[in-house]
C-alpha positions as CSV (number, residue, x, y, z in Angstrom):
1,M,20.7,-26.9,7.9
2,S,23.1,-29.2,6.0
3,R,22.6,-31.9,3.3
4,F,25.0,-34.7,3.1
5,H,24.7,-36.9,0.0
6,F,23.5,-40.5,0.6
7,G,26.3,-42.0,-1.4
8,K,29.0,-40.3,0.6
9,T,27.3,-41.3,3.8
10,F,27.3,-44.9,2.7
11,L,30.9,-44.8,1.7
12,L,31.9,-43.5,5.1
13,L,29.8,-46.1,6.8
14,V,31.5,-48.9,4.8
15,V,34.9,-47.6,5.8
16,V,33.9,-47.5,9.5
17,L,32.5,-51.1,9.4
18,F,35.7,-52.3,7.6
19,V,37.9,-50.8,10.3
20,L,35.8,-52.3,13.1
21,L,35.6,-55.8,11.5
22,V,39.1,-56.1,10.0
23,G,41.3,-53.7,11.8
24,G,45.0,-53.2,10.8
25,T,47.1,-50.3,9.7
26,L,45.8,-49.9,6.2
27,P,42.1,-49.9,7.2
28,Y,42.8,-47.3,9.9
29,F,44.8,-45.2,7.4
30,M,41.8,-45.3,5.0
31,F,39.5,-44.4,7.9
32,Y,41.6,-41.4,8.9
33,I,41.8,-40.2,5.2
34,A,38.0,-40.5,4.9
35,L,37.4,-38.7,8.2
36,F,39.7,-35.9,7.1
37,L,38.1,-35.8,3.7
38,F,34.6,-35.3,5.2
39,S,35.3,-33.3,8.3
40,I,37.5,-30.5,6.8
41,P,34.9,-29.4,4.2
42,L,32.3,-29.4,6.9
43,I,34.4,-27.2,9.2
44,H,35.2,-24.9,6.4
45,S,31.5,-24.6,5.4
46,F,30.5,-24.0,9.0
47,L,33.0,-21.3,9.5
48,S,32.1,-19.7,6.2
49,I,28.3,-19.6,6.8
50,N,28.9,-18.0,10.2
51,S,31.3,-15.4,8.9
52,I,28.8,-13.8,6.5
53,S,27.0,-10.6,7.3
54,G,24.6,-8.5,5.2
55,K,22.7,-5.3,5.1
56,V,20.0,-3.6,3.0
57,K,19.9,0.1,2.2
58,L,16.6,1.6,1.4
59,P,15.7,5.1,0.1
60,E,15.4,7.7,2.8
61,T,12.8,9.8,0.9
62,E,9.1,9.3,0.8
63,V,8.1,6.8,-2.0
64,F,4.7,6.5,-3.8
65,T,3.0,3.9,-5.9
66,G,4.2,4.1,-9.5
67,E,7.7,5.3,-8.7
68,V,11.0,3.4,-9.2
69,V,13.1,3.0,-6.2
70,R,16.7,1.9,-5.9
71,I,17.5,-0.7,-3.2
72,D,21.1,-1.7,-2.4
73,Y,22.1,-4.7,-0.4
74,S,25.5,-6.2,0.3
75,I,27.0,-9.5,1.6
76,E,30.4,-9.5,3.3
77,N,32.8,-12.3,4.1
78,N,34.2,-11.4,7.5
79,G,36.2,-14.6,7.9
80,K,39.8,-15.4,7.2
81,L,39.0,-18.1,4.7
82,S,37.6,-17.7,1.2
83,I,34.2,-19.1,0.3
84,P,34.4,-21.1,-2.9
85,Y,30.6,-21.3,-3.5
86,L,28.0,-18.9,-2.3
87,K,24.4,-18.6,-3.5
88,I,22.5,-15.5,-2.6
89,F,18.7,-15.0,-2.9
90,S,16.9,-11.9,-1.9
91,N,13.1,-11.7,-1.7
92,I,13.1,-7.9,-1.8
93,S,11.7,-7.6,-5.3
94,K,9.1,-10.3,-4.6
95,Q,7.9,-8.5,-1.5
96,L,7.4,-5.2,-3.4
97,T,6.3,-6.3,-6.8
98,G,5.5,-10.0,-6.7
99,D,8.3,-10.7,-9.3
100,V,11.0,-13.2,-8.3
101,T,14.6,-12.1,-8.6
102,K,17.2,-14.5,-10.0
103,E,19.6,-15.9,-7.4
104,S,23.3,-14.9,-7.5
105,I,26.0,-17.5,-7.5
106,L,29.6,-16.5,-6.8
107,S,32.7,-16.9,-4.7
108,L,34.0,-14.5,-2.0
109,E,37.6,-14.0,-0.9
110,K,38.3,-13.2,2.7
111,R,37.1,-9.7,3.7
112,E,35.5,-9.3,0.3
113,V,32.1,-7.6,-0.1
114,Y,29.5,-8.4,-2.7
115,S,27.1,-5.6,-3.5
116,K,24.0,-5.6,-5.7
117,T,21.5,-2.8,-6.7
118,E,18.0,-3.4,-7.8
119,D,15.7,-0.7,-9.4
120,I,12.2,-1.7,-8.5
121,Y,9.0,-0.4,-9.9
122,L,6.5,0.0,-7.0
123,K,3.2,-1.5,-8.3
124,R,1.2,-1.0,-5.1
125,R,1.2,0.8,-1.9
126,G,1.7,-0.8,1.5
127,Y,3.9,-1.4,4.5
128,Y,6.6,-3.9,3.7
129,K,9.0,-5.6,6.0
130,I,11.8,-6.3,3.6
131,G,12.5,-9.7,5.1
132,D,15.5,-12.0,5.0
133,I,18.3,-12.6,2.6
134,D,18.9,-16.3,2.0
135,V,22.5,-17.5,1.6
136,T,23.8,-21.0,0.8
137,V,27.4,-22.2,1.2
138,K,28.8,-25.3,-0.4
139,D,32.2,-26.9,-0.1
140,I,34.3,-27.5,-3.2
141,F,33.5,-31.2,-3.3
142,G,29.7,-30.6,-2.9
143,F,29.6,-32.8,0.2
144,Y,27.7,-30.2,2.3
145,K,25.2,-27.4,1.7
146,L,24.6,-25.0,4.6
147,N,21.8,-22.5,4.5
148,R,21.3,-19.3,6.5
149,K,18.9,-16.4,6.7
150,I,20.4,-13.0,7.2
151,Q,17.7,-11.1,8.9
152,S,16.9,-7.5,7.9
153,K,15.0,-5.0,10.0
154,A,14.6,-2.7,7.1
155,S,11.1,-1.7,6.1
156,L,9.5,0.4,3.4
157,L,6.3,2.4,3.5
158,V,4.9,2.9,0.0
159,Y,2.3,5.7,-0.1
160,P,-0.8,5.4,-2.4
161,E,-0.9,7.4,-5.6
162,I,-2.6,10.8,-5.3
163,I,-4.9,11.7,-8.1
164,T,-5.3,15.5,-8.3
165,L,-9.0,16.4,-8.5
166,S,-9.9,19.8,-9.9
167,T,-13.3,19.6,-8.2
168,F,-15.4,17.3,-6.0
169,E,-18.7,17.8,-4.2
170,V,-17.8,18.3,-0.5
171,S,-20.4,20.6,0.7
172,S,-24.2,20.8,1.0
173,S,-25.9,20.4,-2.4
174,Q,-29.3,20.7,-4.0
175,Q,-30.5,18.8,-7.0
176,S,-31.8,20.7,-10.0
177,G,-32.6,18.4,-12.8
178,E,-29.3,16.8,-13.8
179,L,-27.2,19.7,-12.6
180,L,-25.5,19.5,-9.2
181,I,-25.2,22.9,-7.6
182,K,-22.8,23.7,-4.8
183,D,-24.2,25.6,-1.8
184,S,-22.6,29.0,-2.0
185,S,-22.8,29.4,1.7
186,Y,-19.6,27.4,2.0
187,L,-17.6,30.0,0.2
188,D,-16.0,32.9,2.0
189,R,-16.6,35.8,-0.5
190,S,-14.4,38.1,1.5
191,R,-11.3,36.0,0.7
192,I,-10.3,35.4,-2.9
193,S,-8.0,32.3,-3.4
194,S,-7.2,32.9,-7.1
195,L,-8.2,34.5,-10.4
196,R,-8.7,32.6,-13.6
197,D,-10.3,32.8,-17.1
198,Y,-14.1,32.3,-17.2
199,S,-15.3,28.8,-17.9
200,E,-18.7,27.7,-19.0
201,G,-20.9,27.1,-15.9
202,D,-19.2,29.7,-13.7
203,S,-21.5,31.9,-11.8
204,I,-21.9,35.5,-13.0
205,K,-21.6,36.6,-9.4
206,S,-18.0,35.4,-9.5
207,I,-16.9,37.6,-12.4
208,H,-14.2,40.2,-11.5
209,W,-15.8,43.0,-13.6
210,R,-13.1,45.6,-13.2
211,L,-10.3,43.2,-14.2
212,S,-12.4,41.7,-17.0
213,A,-12.8,45.1,-18.5
214,K,-9.1,45.8,-18.3
215,K,-8.1,42.6,-19.9
216,D,-11.1,42.6,-22.3
217,T,-11.9,38.9,-21.4
218,P,-14.0,37.5,-18.6
219,I,-12.1,36.8,-15.4
220,V,-13.7,35.0,-12.4
221,K,-12.8,34.9,-8.8
222,D,-12.3,31.6,-6.9
223,F,-13.2,32.0,-3.3
224,E,-11.8,30.2,-0.3
225,F,-14.0,27.7,1.5
226,R,-15.2,28.8,4.9
227,G,-13.3,27.4,7.8
228,D,-16.4,25.5,9.1
229,T,-16.8,23.4,5.9
230,S,-16.1,19.8,6.9
231,V,-16.0,16.4,5.4
232,N,-16.3,13.1,7.3
233,I,-15.1,10.0,5.4
234,I,-16.1,6.5,6.7
235,I,-14.4,3.6,5.0
236,D,-16.3,0.3,5.2
237,N,-13.5,-2.2,5.1
238,Y,-15.4,-5.2,6.6
239,K,-13.2,-8.2,5.9
240,V,-16.1,-10.4,4.5
241,N,-16.4,-7.9,1.6
242,F,-12.7,-8.2,0.8
243,K,-12.1,-11.9,1.2
244,D,-12.0,-12.5,-2.6
245,D,-10.1,-9.3,-3.4
246,L,-7.7,-10.4,-6.1
247,D,-4.2,-9.0,-5.5
248,R,-5.8,-6.6,-3.0
249,R,-7.0,-4.6,-6.0
250,M,-10.1,-3.1,-4.3
251,E,-8.0,-2.2,-1.3
252,D,-5.7,-0.2,-3.5
253,K,-8.6,1.5,-5.3
254,V,-10.1,2.5,-1.9
255,A,-6.8,3.9,-0.7
256,T,-6.1,5.9,-3.9
257,A,-9.7,7.3,-4.1
258,V,-9.8,8.3,-0.5
259,M,-6.4,9.8,-0.6
260,S,-7.3,11.9,-3.6
261,I,-10.4,13.3,-1.9
262,I,-8.3,14.0,1.2
263,N,-5.8,15.9,-0.9
264,Y,-8.5,17.9,-2.5
265,C,-9.9,18.9,1.0
266,L,-6.5,19.8,2.4
267,D,-5.7,21.9,-0.7
268,N,-8.9,23.9,0.1
269,N,-8.3,24.0,3.9
270,I,-11.4,21.9,4.5
271,N,-11.6,20.0,7.7
272,V,-11.6,16.3,7.0
273,D,-11.9,13.3,9.3
274,V,-11.3,9.7,8.1
275,A,-12.6,6.8,10.1
276,T,-11.7,3.2,9.4
277,Q,-10.8,0.0,11.2
278,D,-7.8,-2.3,11.6
279,N,-9.3,-5.6,12.7
280,D,-11.4,-4.5,15.7
281,N,-9.5,-1.2,16.3
282,I,-11.4,1.8,15.0
283,T,-9.2,4.9,14.2
284,V,-10.2,8.4,13.3
285,T,-7.5,10.6,11.6
286,K,-8.1,14.4,11.4
287,G,-6.6,17.2,9.4
288,Q,-7.3,20.6,7.7
289,N,-4.0,21.8,6.3
290,K,-1.5,20.5,3.7
291,S,0.9,19.8,6.6
292,D,-1.5,17.1,7.8
293,L,-1.2,15.1,4.5
294,K,1.5,12.8,5.8
295,S,-0.6,11.3,8.6
296,F,-3.3,10.4,6.0
297,L,-0.7,9.0,3.7
298,E,0.6,6.7,6.4
299,L,-3.0,5.6,7.3
300,M,-3.9,4.7,3.7
301,A,-0.5,3.1,3.0
302,K,-1.2,0.6,5.8
303,F,-5.0,0.3,5.0
304,E,-6.3,-3.3,4.7
305,G,-9.7,-4.9,4.1
306,N,-9.6,-6.6,7.5
307,G,-12.3,-4.9,9.5
308,A,-14.1,-6.8,12.2
309,Y,-17.4,-4.8,12.0
310,N,-19.9,-4.6,9.2
311,S,-20.9,-1.2,7.9
312,K,-23.8,-0.7,10.3
313,E,-21.8,-1.8,13.4
314,L,-18.9,0.4,12.3
315,I,-20.9,3.6,11.8
316,Q,-22.7,3.0,15.1
317,R,-19.3,2.9,16.9
318,I,-18.2,6.1,15.3
319,D,-19.2,9.4,16.8
320,V,-20.2,11.3,13.6
321,P,-20.8,15.0,14.5
322,I,-24.2,16.2,13.3
323,I,-23.4,19.5,11.8
324,K,-25.8,20.7,9.2
325,G,-24.3,20.7,5.7
326,T,-21.4,18.5,6.6
327,S,-20.5,16.1,3.8
328,L,-20.5,12.4,5.0
329,I,-18.6,10.3,2.4
330,I,-19.2,6.6,2.9
331,V,-16.8,4.4,1.0
332,T,-17.9,0.8,0.6
333,S,-17.8,-2.2,-1.7
334,N,-21.3,-3.4,-0.7
335,L,-24.2,-1.1,-1.5
336,E,-27.1,-2.8,0.2
337,N,-30.1,-1.8,2.2
338,G,-28.4,-1.6,5.6
339,I,-25.7,0.9,4.6
340,A,-28.2,2.9,2.4
341,S,-30.6,3.3,5.3
342,I,-27.8,4.8,7.3
343,G,-27.1,7.3,4.6
344,L,-30.8,8.3,4.4
345,D,-31.0,8.6,8.1
346,Y,-28.0,11.0,8.1
347,R,-29.6,13.0,5.3
348,L,-32.7,13.5,7.4
349,R,-30.5,14.7,10.3
350,G,-28.9,17.4,8.2
351,L,-25.8,15.8,6.7
352,N,-24.9,15.5,3.1
353,P,-24.2,11.8,2.5
354,I,-22.2,10.7,-0.6
355,F,-21.6,7.0,-1.5
356,I,-18.5,5.8,-3.3
357,V,-18.9,2.2,-4.2
358,I,-15.6,0.3,-5.1
359,T,-16.0,-2.8,-7.3
360,D,-13.9,-5.1,-9.4
361,M,-16.5,-6.4,-11.9
362,K,-14.0,-8.4,-14.0
363,N,-13.4,-10.6,-11.0
364,K,-16.9,-10.4,-9.7
365,N,-16.0,-8.5,-6.5
366,G,-18.2,-5.8,-5.0
367,Y,-22.0,-5.7,-4.8
368,I,-24.5,-3.0,-5.9
369,D,-28.2,-3.3,-5.3
370,L,-29.5,-1.4,-8.4
371,N,-32.8,-0.6,-6.7
372,I,-31.0,0.9,-3.7
373,E,-28.8,2.9,-5.9
374,K,-31.9,4.3,-7.7
375,D,-33.6,5.2,-4.5
376,L,-30.6,7.0,-3.2
377,R,-30.3,9.1,-6.3
378,K,-34.0,9.9,-6.1
379,E,-33.3,11.4,-2.6
380,G,-30.6,13.6,-4.1
381,I,-27.8,11.4,-2.7
382,N,-24.8,11.1,-5.0
383,V,-23.6,7.6,-5.7
384,Y,-20.2,7.2,-7.4
385,I,-19.5,3.7,-8.9
386,L,-15.7,3.3,-9.0
387,D,-14.6,0.1,-10.6
388,Y,-11.0,-1.2,-10.4
389,Q,-10.5,-0.4,-14.0
390,S,-12.2,3.0,-13.9
391,S,-10.5,6.4,-13.8
392,I,-10.7,7.9,-10.4
393,K,-10.4,11.4,-11.8
394,E,-13.1,11.0,-14.4
395,T,-15.5,9.2,-12.0
396,L,-15.2,11.6,-9.1
397,E,-15.4,14.7,-11.3
398,V,-18.1,13.5,-13.7
399,L,-20.9,15.3,-12.0
400,H,-19.1,18.6,-12.3
401,G,-17.5,18.3,-15.7
């Protein structure tokens, strides 16, 4: 696209009309001079804009939210003529952080390469198509301005942050006053995973008496979870509940919380299935070992609050295996009667439902029916309220701390 100033267009028009009406050597000489004056810069600018190429270099390693990444991009003048005025604008930083980078204005000699490096702090996870680099060429008189987009096929997958949980309820549980007790049937007491110093609340049955006597201090045994322990996570990402999600804050909170629970399960070799939806496409991702972590990271990096089905429809479409004692974690931003009744139904069928409710109270996003929450707790069903400004670690470990 070019922009030709109105005053210069008018001047050229006056010269043409003068030549047509008057004729003669001098008018034609003036016409040729004007034609040369306006056409040569246009040709130069056209050749310049089409001789430019560019590329973007992204980090080849995995990147996570909260990290700083270095991105290099370069613009090369492949032509045989110099470019007197070149303006470059890259939206790479805007894509990744929302911050606008200042445009660069320079000149390029023939075969010269301009390179720039940006260190970008990754504020949020997601899948980013880096987009185009906008370049603008002007001639030395400022008659023309030609714009071009240099397309980049580069993309960057930013994984969500993983919060390391020291404990989280993932097995069948029973309520005893205010104390939540893990079902010991999910521990394989024939296989010790580690030894550590005794902490308040540890079972006496877990004390390693012989080693404790030798070290003159209580030492307890941590046992591995049995291989049949399993966790099913269902993410209710119905688009109606996320329509007012400011800067996709609740999306990010969901992704980080779920990823932290997944990491905890994989660290303990617990089978974990995660079901969510992308528009009307429902996906289930499975894993048990730490080697399965990447598939979950990719899933949650691309996670969006764009589901076509509400919580009831979503769960009805998912084949949740009814294995007694299995933990069913339902992540939602809308704790109302419909989804609560589903949790109660699964409790009666032998599963151990847990609700994680994501909210952003400051911006009035997310909904919790306090009566529903109270009823669930009466039935021994844990409800974790996780606000955008809350600590994931403190919230998810609070019942065990």
